[in-house]
C-alpha positions in Angstrom: 39.3 -3.2 -68.9 38.4 -4.8 -65.8 36.4 -3.1 -63.1 37.3 -3.8 -59.6 34.6 -4.8 -57.2 34.8 -3.0 -53.9 35.7 -5.3 -51.1 33.7 -5.3 -48.0 34.7 -6.3 -44.5 33.4 -9.6 -43.3 32.0 -7.7 -40.3 29.9 -5.3 -42.2 26.3 -5.5 -41.1 23.4 -4.8 -43.5 21.9 -1.4 -42.9 18.4 -2.8 -42.1 19.8 -5.1 -39.4 21.7 -2.3 -37.7 18.6 0.0 -37.6 16.5 -2.9 -36.2 18.9 -3.3 -33.3 19.0 0.4 -32.7 15.2 0.6 -32.6 14.8 -2.5 -30.4 17.4 -1.1 -28.0 15.7 2.3 -27.9 12.3 0.6 -27.2 13.9 -1.5 -24.3 15.4 1.7 -22.9 12.1 3.6 -23.1 10.2 0.6 -21.6 12.7 0.4 -18.7 12.5 4.1 -18.1 8.6 3.9 -18.1 8.7 1.0 -15.6 11.0 2.9 -13.2 8.9 6.0 -13.4 5.7 4.0 -12.7 7.3 2.2 -9.8 8.5 5.5 -8.2 5.1 7.2 -8.9 3.0 4.3 -7.4 5.3 3.9 -4.4 5.2 7.6 -3.6 1.4 7.5 -3.7 1.4 4.4 -1.5 3.2 6.2 1.3 1.7 9.6 0.9 0.6 11.3 4.1 2.5 9.0 6.5 4.8 11.8 7.6 1.8 14.2 8.1 0.0 11.5 10.1 3.1 11.0 12.2 3.4 14.7 13.0 -0.3 15.1 13.7 -0.1 12.2 16.2 3.0 13.6 18.0 1.5 17.2 18.2 -2.1 16.6 19.0 -2.1 13.5 21.3 -0.2 11.9 24.2 1.9 9.8 21.8 5.6 10.6 22.3 7.1 8.1 19.9 5.6 6.6 16.8 6.4 3.0 16.0 4.5 2.4 12.8 2.2 4.2 10.4 -0.1 2.2 8.1 -2.9 3.1 5.7 -6.3 1.4 5.6 -8.5 2.0 2.5 -12.2 1.6 3.6 -14.9 4.2 2.7 -12.1 6.7 3.0 -8.3 6.6 3.5 -7.4 6.2 7.2 -3.9 6.5 8.5 -3.3 4.2 11.5 -0.5 5.3 13.9 0.9 3.0 16.5 3.0 4.6 19.2 3.8 4.9 22.9 3.4 7.7 25.5 6.1 9.1 27.7 5.1 6.5 30.4 5.5 3.6 27.9 1.8 2.9 27.4 0.8 1.8 23.9 -1.7 3.7 21.8 -3.4 3.5 18.4 -4.7 6.5 16.5 -7.0 6.5 13.5 -6.5 9.7 11.5 -8.4 11.1 8.5 -5.9 13.4 6.8 -8.4 14.6 4.2 -10.4 16.3 7.1 -7.3 16.8 9.4 -9.1 14.9 12.1 -8.4 12.2 14.6 -11.2 9.7 14.2 -10.4 7.5 17.1 -7.8 7.3 19.9 -7.2 4.0 21.6 -5.0 4.7 24.6 -4.5 2.5 27.7 -7.3 0.2 26.7 -7.4 -3.6 26.5 -6.7 -4.4 22.9 -6.3 -8.0 21.9 -2.9 -8.7 20.3 -2.9 -9.7 16.6 -1.4 -13.1 17.4 -4.1 -13.9 20.0 -6.8 -12.8 17.6 -5.2 -15.1 14.9 -5.2 -18.0 17.3 -8.9 -17.4 18.2 -9.8 -17.2 14.6 -7.9 -20.4 13.8 -10.1 -22.3 16.2 -13.2 -21.1 14.5 -12.0 -21.7 10.9 -9.6 -24.7 11.0 -9.8 -25.5 7.2 -9.1 -21.9 6.1 -6.0 -20.5 4.6 -4.8 -17.4 6.5 -3.7 -14.5 4.3 -3.4 -11.3 6.5 -4.5 -9.4 9.5 -4.4 -5.6 9.8 -6.0 -2.8 11.7 -8.9 -1.0 9.9 -11.7 1.5 10.4 -15.2 0.5 9.5 -18.6 2.1 10.3 -16.8 4.7 12.5 -15.1 2.0 14.7 -11.6 0.7 14.8 -11.5 -3.0 13.8 -9.2 -5.8 12.9 -9.5 -7.1 9.3 -8.6 -10.7 8.7 -8.4 -12.0 5.2 -8.4 -15.6 4.3 -9.6 -18.3 1.9 -12.4 -20.4 3.4 -13.3 -24.1 2.8 -15.5 -23.1 -0.1 -12.6 -21.4 -1.9 -13.9 -17.9 -1.3 -11.7 -14.9 -0.5 -13.1 -13.6 2.8 -12.7 -10.3 4.7 -13.8 -10.8 8.3 -13.9 -8.0 10.9 -13.4 -8.1 14.7 -13.5 -5.3 17.3 -10.3 -4.5 19.0 -11.2 -6.5 22.0 -11.6 -9.6 19.9 -15.4 -9.8 19.5 -16.8 -10.5 16.0 -17.8 -7.3 14.3 -21.1 -7.4 12.3 -19.4 -7.2 8.9 -18.0 -9.9 6.5 -17.4 -10.0 2.8 -16.8 -13.2 0.8 -15.8 -13.2 -2.8 -15.9 -16.3 -5.1 -12.6 -17.0 -6.7 -12.6 -18.0 -10.4 
């Protein structure tokens, strides 16, 4: 008596291989879900308080329209609101939301434009690689923060008053 051998389909995959693909697929799915959750979480924290700063600027100052809200991380987190009054004059507010306080209000003053400050800086530091310029708040004063790489390959944070004069603060970090 001859026993028949069960025939298998040529497309039958071994059990261990099937489970390996399922586990790898589940790990990719979980990794992707974690990445999306982290992105949303970090991005939400990055822009936290912008709407509150906008409302505070509109309700407590002469600012009628808000053009831009940015955040500066110095000793404390400062929201910087750029806007215009009803008469079209530009203003900049520096707001500390943790204390619900307007730290500084720059209205109708001569503030050097970022491009002009960048050109002035470029004449002082010709061999430097410019990275960024932004408004900041250091030692209870509004400032411009310029970041660049200098000729000695150091990453430098240089500060200027809003009228373009050099502020007495500078940080230089050696790059490895």
